[in-house]
Steps between C-alpha positions, in 0.01 A plus 500: 500500500849661499792254471670550835883495474673491844540882523134564408389227745708640780348854438153361483537308831666796669224725414270295726227258365211287602583153419230239585605145574296298249244260637425167322151474328347163572154371422297319768655171384836644556584502120682818396301770314728685261192708404465649853887527529515722198204708638692553823802636301263739323368626827846560643626678182191716478524577881835662429730231647866531400549129468399165627683216675409143375595169648529641844342392834162648397510308176539183712848336508325175415476609135853352474388146601521266199148376592365852420761607235373855503822705552602558150144519374411774745816701429432468125135594531579821707791610279300458175203681641725787619668539177169513318315718748723759661532826313823507290598823667484377851763336717370188664730272695453127457646321796526120545530321830807290514525214758682199602862407530760642266442247214130557509524882543738520200249296290221722609697810417570373153124416456414861614733649239362265231156658560627852508493572883695796594617393846484211744380521874728265691334280753769341726269271709647185354847608634385509866822363645744680264763741636503865388780431265311198333196726468693789339674263266153361394356845442802609303476202259122565445568869457748426232209359293219742573487825701417416857261628764579382846220376723483503881212257549358502847585173679118443579437389141828319426772749516795533736694770676762700307727731676678826416797330378320292236313806366823700496668236286195445289495875411844465342370269237499680170189358362283601801220743412289508805399335829162404611503549880231276651618358847191648684758620752616869549850392630547272201373778251738761648794262454430469131460864441813581695697228322415641154575854606840394645584330165472834318270326227266788422381295200331228713130579541346406837140359490273403785348165537392572851129455480466605851665839477475619131449864546747546778765332282407740204503820697815450715832674410734249651793656682776364278642631171502850354216567416346255748397167344143445425278191426371617165222250421334171578512150363216347696247236514266747650518717196367219297171637641399866478794568249341832370476629860850391566621694198321814627640444856858480359439825312380669823802382682733651227311833557543471884207735555361339822597538861661225692182431679310466183755254362493302827116478478515376138765250594287355781191475268704332212663262750171406643345444154795278418467298824189338369660413166838384631366312792778580762267368774555153352874533419410616143364158394210675330684772322483361138136396530436849653634669193321270266168537677516886478557477128236232468249716651580777234468246219865481407564157633292185429544360864722541802640163451869412548701208350525351850154375577566570868572859455189715555362788713578449877218459753357846542675665203199533281329705771806718536495547120141610520581741777790679315306513183231705662745705708755594238361567143788754457741210461291313241451532118147360488359780292803523269487120437119500449543769226761317314445130577318411167767664314786326668317167466426529135813652342 
């Protein structure tokens, strides 16, 4: 794996990458399985991902709870595996989720740097009542310790609303590399893109986290900037499933060789596929178990368990998973995984 200095990392992200949000591999008894965690990383690396995000929502925020004590262990396991696994000539971005108030976030940034992570994805959910000025000061302090990726987390799973003014000021922080845009809201998405374009910061890469509109985000030349700003890649929980197909999709987008109608049809099918996994019908309560269940069926996860014993598939979600598994083989890596699973499990 190439050691990514800030310039190389910026170029890598600006080229557009598929970055899965790392699930947490738990056994049926909810104990952590480093064995399966490493196999997942091997899958993502061989699928062509350009990096991975660890310690984020998909990894379960509860890993930070002292009663589980898994945050540093998972960070270290993933970083060690990537260093030993990824081709020395390949750029691969290691991104750590960073949460909590400023004191906690600074501590997490230091921990991420200790284990060789290249950037931190900033969750601001703990600062729900903070002013824009307080939020920007918080982000600036963390970005002074580790290159930062902004994160517009949708309010439905713990985020809050951030307006144009916040993103315009956020874009002025020197250490900002990228922004993951995931409000699941077109108006809010446009505000982020416009704010970054207005800042003049061409070195900030825009990534979609809008699992309900991935392809439209990727194909749109937004009407700001010269040339128009683009969302160049995705940092997505959905792309923890079907990662190789996601890499192929992003390559197709870069070639732009389909009609608008063809892209719209693909966007509809991918969004429908994702609806069963992310469980919007039940306010996204089953989104993490949905990801885990898909990976379990392919043999990459030992169970779909979450650290919270009450977190499981929603009523009717398993039937929806069955429906989309049958309907959309084009978004799944079942054959690719079957061909490589023994190797990933036994390295």
